[in-house]
C-alpha positions in Angstrom: 121.8 128.7 166.8 120.3 129.3 163.4 119.1 126.5 161.1 121.7 125.8 158.3 120.5 125.7 154.7 120.9 122.0 153.7 120.4 120.3 150.4 121.0 116.6 150.4 121.6 114.6 147.2 120.6 111.1 148.3 119.5 107.7 146.8 116.0 106.5 147.5 117.2 103.3 149.3 120.9 103.3 150.3 122.6 102.6 153.7 124.9 105.7 153.3 121.9 107.9 152.3 119.9 106.6 155.3 122.8 107.4 157.6 122.7 111.0 156.4 119.0 111.2 157.0 119.4 109.7 160.5 121.7 112.6 161.4 119.2 115.1 160.1 116.5 113.3 162.2 118.8 113.2 165.3 119.2 116.9 165.3 115.7 117.7 163.9 117.3 119.5 160.9 115.2 120.8 158.0 116.7 119.9 154.6 115.8 119.7 151.0 116.2 116.1 149.7 117.0 115.6 146.0 116.6 112.0 145.2 119.2 111.2 142.5 117.5 107.9 141.6 114.0 109.1 141.1 115.2 112.3 139.3 118.3 111.9 137.0 118.4 115.7 136.7 119.3 115.9 140.4 122.2 113.4 139.8 123.5 115.7 137.1 123.1 118.7 139.4 125.0 116.9 142.1 127.8 115.9 139.8 128.1 119.5 138.5 128.2 121.0 142.0 130.5 118.3 143.6 132.8 117.6 140.7 132.3 113.8 141.1 129.6 111.1 140.7 129.5 109.4 144.2 126.7 110.0 146.7 125.6 111.0 149.2 126.5 114.6 148.7 125.3 117.3 151.1 125.5 121.0 150.6 125.5 123.0 153.8 125.3 126.8 153.6 126.9 126.7 150.2 129.7 124.2 151.1 129.5 120.9 149.2 130.4 117.8 151.2 131.0 115.1 148.6 130.6 111.3 149.0 130.0 111.6 152.7 128.5 109.4 155.4 126.1 110.5 158.1 129.0 110.2 160.7 131.1 112.6 158.5 128.2 115.1 158.1 127.7 115.2 161.8 131.4 115.7 162.5 131.7 118.4 159.9 128.7 120.3 161.2 129.9 120.0 164.9 133.4 121.1 163.9 132.0 124.1 162.1 129.7 125.2 164.9 126.5 124.4 163.1 125.3 121.8 165.7 125.6 121.3 169.5 126.5 117.7 170.3 123.8 115.6 171.8 123.8 112.0 173.2 120.7 110.9 171.3 121.5 107.7 169.3 120.8 107.9 165.6 117.8 105.7 164.5 119.8 104.1 161.7 123.5 103.2 161.2 125.4 106.4 160.1 128.5 104.8 158.6 127.6 101.8 156.5 126.3 100.7 153.2 123.2 98.5 152.7 123.4 95.0 154.0 123.2 92.0 151.6 119.7 91.4 152.8 118.7 95.0 152.0 120.2 94.7 148.5 118.3 91.5 147.9 115.1 93.0 149.1 115.6 96.0 146.7 116.4 93.6 143.8 113.2 91.6 144.6 111.1 94.7 144.7 110.4 94.4 148.4 111.2 98.0 149.1 108.6 98.4 151.9 110.2 95.5 153.8 113.7 97.0 154.0 115.0 97.9 157.5 118.0 100.1 157.9 118.4 99.3 161.5 120.9 96.4 161.9 
């Protein structure tokens, strides 16, 4: 099975974005990450390509998956024959936002102390 071309428009610290990353790690997928927080030009690019402002957005082989969770990315890729299912558990939640504690840590500037595993 060939490696799909993946571009992921993600936030630096976000439960939804981390869920997408967890799926990429689970399947050892190479991808280009475009951090829409660190680089506003990537946010603009994402909005132009997806037609909407919500993230994460993942482009796979030219198909844009807008405002999508890790769980939805995995399902779409399995349904389209781009992955072979495996029983490995993701290393982070794949269908949830940040917890209140994660948001508080980000607000307090304690980014290095944020855990995405609940």
